[in-house]
N, C-alpha and C positions, 0 to 999 in steps of 0.2 A: 517578374514572374509570378510574388508571393505578397505584393501588394496586397488583395483582398484579404490574404489569410493574416498578416496582421494588422491591417484594419479591425479584423474579428479577435484578436488577442486583446489589442486593444479594448474593446469592448469589453470580454471578458474580466480584463484588470478594471476598468474603471467601475462595474458591478460591484466589483469583489471589494474596491473600495470605501466604495458608498456604503454594502451592506456591511461591514465591520465596524466602518463609523458611527451606522444606528446602533448597531447589536452592544457595545460601548457607552453611545451617547445615552440610550434607553435608563440603560442600570445605573439605580441609584448607588454615589459613593456611601461607604461603610465610613462609620466614626470610627477611633479608635478604640472606643469601648467595645462595639459591635465586633472588630476585629477581636480583640482578646480571648472573648467569649467566646469565637469559635474555635473549633477545631480545624485542624491542617490535614489535607491529600495531601500527598508530592507524588507527580507524575513525570517520568523520567521518558524520556523518547531518545531517538536514534539523531535525530539533528532538529538543529533549528529552526530550518530554511525550509521549505516547499510546503507545496499545497498539501500533501496526504498528512505531513505531519501536524500541519495548522489545523486540517479538520478536526485530524487525532487531538488537538488542542478547543478547539469548539467545541464538540464533544461533551467532554469534560468540565469546561466554562459551564454546560449548561445546566450539569448536573450539581457541581459544586454549588449554585446559586437556587436549585430547586432544593437540594437538600441540607441546604444551610451550613456550608462549610467553606473554607479556606483553600483556595489550590493555587500550591506553589508550582510551576515550571519550571524544569531543567530537560537539560538539553544544549549536546554540544556541536560544535561548528560543522565536525563533518561526521556523516556516516559510520564509516569505517575508525575513530576514533572512541577504541575499546579503556583504552585507560582511562581518558577524559570522564565517561561514564560512568564508570566506575565512581573515580572523584565524589560525580555530583549524587550517585548512591550514598556515600557516606557523608557528605554534607547535606543530602535531607534526612537522616537519620541526625543527625547533630544539630538540625534545625529543630529537632522533639515533632516533626508528623508523626499524626494517628497511625497511618496509613501509607504503604508506599504499592505503586504503578507504576511498574516499569517493561518497557519493551528494548531488553537486551540485544545489545550490538552481539553478542556472540556467548557461548554454555560458559566460559572464565565467568565475563559479567553475572550470568545467572546466579550460579554458584555460588560467588560472592555476596548476591543478595543476598541469596536463601540462608548464607548463614550470618550474617549478620541482621536482616532481621530476628530468625531463629535465636538467637542470644540476646537480643531486649525484648521477645514477643509481642511484635511488630506487625499486623498483618502483612503479608505481601500478593497480591494479585499481578499477573502476568501479561503482558499485552503483544498479539502479531508474534505469538510463538507457543508451539506447542510442547507440551512437557507433561511428567506423572506424575515429581516430584509431589508429597503429602504435604510439607512445609507450603506448598503455594496453594493458597484460598480459590483462585479461579484461575485459567487458564482461557484469557478472553479474543476471539481474532478469528482470521480467515481460516477455511477447510482449504488450504494451498492444494494437498493432491485432486479436490475437485474441482477445485480453478484449473490445473492441469488438464481434467478430463473435459471439462466445459470447452477449453480452449481447443482441443483435439476435435473434438463433435462438430464443433464450426467449421472449423478446418475442409472438415471430411464431407460438411454439406456445401461449403463455397464450391471445391472444387470437384462435385459432384460424383465422391467416392469413388475417383479415379486418378491416380497420377503422381508424380514425385515431389514430397514436400523435408522440409529441413528442421529442423530443432536448435536453436540458437540460446545461449546461456551467455552468463559473465565467468570470468576468472575468480568472481570472488564466488567462492563456493559456500553456497547459504544451505542451509536446512530447508527455508521455505522455499527456494529456488528447485533445490533437489526434490521436494516433494511433487511442485506441478511437472517436473520431467518425467515422474515417475507414472504419475498419474496419464501423460500422452503416453509413457512406451507402453503401459496394461492393457491398453484400448487398445493399439496398433494391431497385435494377432488378430483381431476381428475382423479388421478392413484388409482382406487382402487381394487390392486391386490398390492398393496404396503405398506408394514407396518410401521409408525414411532414407535420404540418401546423404543428410547429415546431418549431427548430431554432437555440436561443437563448444567448449565455454573457449571465448576468447576475451582478451582485454577490454576492460572500459574505457575505449580511448575512439572517439571519432574516428581519426584515418585507417585505425587498425580493423575495426569494422567496417570501414566502406570496402577496405581491400579484402576482407573475407567474403564479400557479398560479391565483387565483382568475379572474384574467384569462382565460389559459388557458382554463378548462374552462367560463367565459362565452362567449366566441367559439366553441367547441367544442364544443358539449353531449352529440357524439358520439363523444368523446375513448372509446378503448380501454385508451390504456396512456403510459407517462416511462418513458422512459431517462436514469437520473441518470447522469453519467460522475464522479461523484466521491459519497464518503458523504455528507457534509455538506449538498451537496444534496439527495440522497434521502432524509432526515433530515427535511426543512423541509417537501421536497414529502408524506411521509407524514403528518407531523403536520396540514397543510391539508388534505386529503382526508381524514384522519379527522376533522377540524373540518366538512368540508364534506358529510359522511355520502355519502361515495362508498367507501370501503373495499372495497367488492365490484363496485363497477362500472368503477374504472381499475387496472388494473396496472400495478406498479411495480417497474423490476429497478434495482436500485442495484449496486456497486460498494465492494468492502472486507466489512469484518466488525468495524468495534466495535461496544460493546454496545446503544445505542441500535438500530442497524438490525438486530440478533438480536431487539431485544426487539417490533420491530414485524413482522419476518419469522416470528415464532411467533404472534403475534397475527392474522398474514392482511394486514396493510395493506399493505409487500412482499411481494411474491409470490415476487422471487429476488432471491439478490444474487450478482457471479461476484467469488471472495476468489484473494488471490494467496498468497504461501508466506514470509513474510517470515523465518519459522526457517529456510528452507532458503538465504536468499539471505544470511543472518548467516554460517551458517556456512562455504558453500563459499568466501564472500568470503575467510574467514580462513582455508579450508585452501589455494585457489588461492594465497594471497600468500607463504603458506609455500613450497609449493613453487618460487614464482616467484623467492623470494629466497635458493633453495637452485641455481638455474639450472636447472631442470624447465621444458619444456614443461606451458603449461596449455592451456587452450581459450579460442579470440579472445571466444567469445560463448555465454553458459550462457541458456536459457530457463527458469526455476522453476517455470513452471508456473503454471497456474489451474485453479478447477473453481467448477461452477455449485453455488450450495446453495438449494436451497428448503425449505419448510416439511414437505416429506415423509422429505428425507436430511439435515435439520439435526442431527438427533440417532442418526444411526447412527454405531458408533465410530470409524471411518476418519475423519470429516468434524469428531466433538469434536475430533480429535487436531490439526486444523490449527484449528478456530473457540476451542479453547483450551487452547494447546500450555505455558501454565505450570502446567497443571492432570497429576499425573500418576496 
């Protein structure tokens, strides 16, 4: 049933590998003397795996090359490993980093990172998290509240402003997901004929999300749509909808654009996804880190933007660049 989708996935993977090979083969190696002369920016993200963080890293590498800085990349194996990420912040400081650019796993990591960099007068910039601490030179990332509003507006359009919908998050309660949820909830009262019949957080587990989806369908046979607050839940909901024969009856709006989401989007099982711009996030993180280290003023808050992608516009050239940043 999914042979064509697997072929498409393989093509995406081939594009990725070829593009990465070309990117690095075109970069001239630095001599030891050149490396020593350059100052270093530390990029610390939540996880070393996954398209999202690889794209952040690519954007950071592009800026480091442009601004003639070394870039040291640090990341734990698992996104929830806040303890390991805190160790990596300490390591980056011990390595003599000129500036720290961090996407913190939680509030404690952020507080400790701010404390350590303040003690050593090292500029710190934060990615993918919003805050107001004056010690942070710049917060760079997505307006997640706006992202939630866009997801709701797209769902309202898809169901023609009438019907029952559900909102699904995970039990990993994060500030970003809560802001997306609030964006949905704040717009809901404006649509008097749209009914939110479920708003739940479930464990990030394939079986449990499948069980939740089946129970949702059983309780609400007139359900028109599901807004999933992250890519992982969207993928599992989409698979269950397909297995239940509801691919044309229940609309799904997702977040982000890993290959599985794009596969379901192309097949029409996911109706739309709201994508972030991690390449810009990584690039601007390093760009402003360099400027901050030079004593220049940098913006305290930078919204890197989002975009609504559906089956109709996913192959537009401008959107292909966002969805496949490694493909030149």
